[in-house]
C-alpha positions in Angstrom: 37.7 -77.7 -49.1 33.9 -77.6 -48.4 34.0 -74.1 -46.9 36.0 -72.6 -49.8 33.6 -74.2 -52.3 30.6 -72.9 -50.4 32.0 -69.4 -50.2 32.7 -69.3 -54.0 29.1 -70.6 -54.6 27.7 -67.9 -52.2 29.6 -65.1 -53.9 28.5 -66.3 -57.3 24.9 -66.6 -56.3 24.9 -63.2 -54.7 26.4 -61.6 -57.8 23.8 -63.4 -60.1 21.0 -62.2 -57.7 22.2 -58.6 -57.9 22.4 -58.7 -61.7 18.9 -60.2 -62.0 17.5 -57.6 -59.5 18.9 -54.8 -61.7 17.0 -56.3 -64.7 13.7 -57.0 -63.0 11.9 -54.4 -61.1 10.2 -55.5 -57.9 11.8 -58.9 -57.4 10.5 -61.1 -54.7 13.3 -60.3 -52.2 13.2 -56.5 -52.6 16.1 -54.1 -52.7 17.8 -55.3 -49.6 18.9 -58.8 -50.9 22.5 -58.1 -50.2 23.4 -61.3 -48.4 23.0 -65.0 -48.8 23.2 -68.0 -46.5 25.5 -71.0 -47.1 25.4 -74.4 -45.4 28.5 -76.6 -45.2 28.1 -80.1 -43.8 29.9 -83.3 -43.4 26.5 -84.9 -42.6 27.5 -85.0 -38.9 28.8 -81.4 -38.6 26.6 -78.6 -39.8 27.9 -75.0 -40.3 25.7 -72.1 -41.3 27.3 -69.2 -43.0 26.1 -65.6 -43.7 27.8 -64.3 -46.8 27.4 -60.6 -47.5 29.3 -58.2 -49.8 30.8 -56.6 -46.7 31.9 -59.8 -45.0 31.4 -63.4 -44.0 30.2 -64.7 -40.6 29.1 -67.9 -39.1 25.9 -68.4 -37.2 27.8 -70.0 -34.3 31.4 -70.8 -33.3 30.7 -74.5 -33.1 28.9 -76.6 -35.7 25.6 -78.4 -34.9 26.7 -82.0 -34.4 24.5 -84.9 -35.5 25.9 -88.1 -34.2 24.5 -90.9 -36.3 25.3 -94.3 -34.8 23.8 -97.7 -35.0 22.5 -97.3 -31.5 20.6 -94.2 -32.6 18.4 -96.6 -34.6 17.0 -98.2 -31.5 13.7 -96.6 -30.7 13.5 -94.9 -27.4 17.3 -94.9 -26.8 19.1 -91.9 -25.6 21.1 -91.8 -28.8 17.8 -91.7 -30.8 16.5 -88.8 -28.6 19.8 -87.0 -29.1 19.7 -87.6 -32.9 16.1 -86.3 -33.1 17.0 -83.2 -31.0 20.0 -82.4 -33.2 18.2 -83.0 -36.5 15.4 -80.8 -35.2 17.9 -78.1 -34.3 19.4 -78.2 -37.8 15.9 -78.0 -39.3 15.0 -75.0 -37.1 18.1 -73.2 -38.2 17.3 -73.9 -41.9 13.6 -72.8 -41.4 14.8 -69.7 -39.7 17.1 -68.8 -42.6 14.3 -69.4 -45.1 11.9 -67.2 -43.0 14.5 -64.5 -42.9 14.8 -64.4 -46.7 11.0 -64.5 -47.1 10.3 -61.9 -44.5 9.6 -59.0 -46.9 7.8 -61.1 -49.6 4.4 -60.8 -47.9 4.9 -57.1 -47.5 5.8 -56.6 -51.2 2.3 -55.9 -52.5 1.6 -53.5 -49.6 4.9 -51.7 -50.3 4.1 -51.5 -54.0 0.6 -50.1 -53.3 2.1 -47.6 -50.9 4.7 -46.6 -53.4 2.0 -46.2 -56.1 -0.1 -44.1 -53.8 2.9 -41.9 -53.1 3.7 -41.7 -56.9 0.0 -40.7 -57.6 0.2 -38.0 -54.9 3.5 -36.7 -56.4 2.0 -36.6 -59.9 -1.0 -34.7 -58.5 1.3 -32.2 -56.8 3.3 -31.8 -60.0 0.1 -31.1 -61.9 -0.8 -28.5 -59.3 2.6 -26.9 -59.4 2.6 -26.8 -63.2 -0.8 -25.0 -63.1 0.6 -22.5 -60.6 3.7 -22.0 -62.7 1.6 -21.3 -65.8 -0.4 -18.7 -63.7 2.8 -17.1 -62.5 4.2 -17.0 -66.0 1.0 -15.5 -67.4 1.0 -12.9 -64.6 4.7 -12.2 -65.4 3.8 -11.6 -69.0 1.1 -9.1 -67.9 3.5 -7.3 -65.6 6.2 -7.1 -68.3 3.6 -5.7 -70.8 2.5 -3.2 -68.1 6.1 -2.3 -67.4 6.8 -1.8 -71.1 3.7 0.5 -71.4 4.8 2.5 -68.4 8.3 2.8 -69.7 6.9 4.1 -73.0 4.7 6.6 -71.2 7.6 7.7 -69.1 9.8 8.2 -72.1 7.1 10.2 -73.9 6.5 12.3 -70.8 10.3 12.9 -70.5 10.5 13.9 -74.1 7.6 16.4 -73.6 9.2 17.8 -70.5 12.6 18.1 -72.2 10.9 19.9 -75.1 9.1 22.3 -72.8 12.4 23.0 -70.9 14.2 23.6 -74.2 11.4 25.9 -75.3 11.5 27.8 -72.1 15.3 28.1 -72.2 15.2 29.6 -75.8 12.4 31.7 -75.0 
């Protein structure tokens, strides 16, 4: 029952995170927040799950087992050392999962600054290209005007030539 409930919770949390990310630009976890971790435990057995939109996996085949017995309360006993070792192992896994999720957070301001620099360069390039386009369009207008003037001159010259030819033929 615990696994099924955890998977439903993971799926729900992943969907909520995706919806919130669409509404907020630049959320803390970036654009690649497409998975979530789940933890299922009976207090003695600890299972760590990676839930992603493309599948579910477990961090290991076997759970981390914490055997809590009355003898583990005796300071210096083997059971106490074993308990400490296993609790430490669970905590290391949890810290590792948290670090994984926070990995990109420190880089977020740098990424935003880099993106802003790129946007600024693109805006500058767009301005340069618009200026060039205006120059090309102005030159095109000049060429079209010159072509129109040349066409007019050619038509006038053809008309004069045709008139001379007609005059010579009559003549």
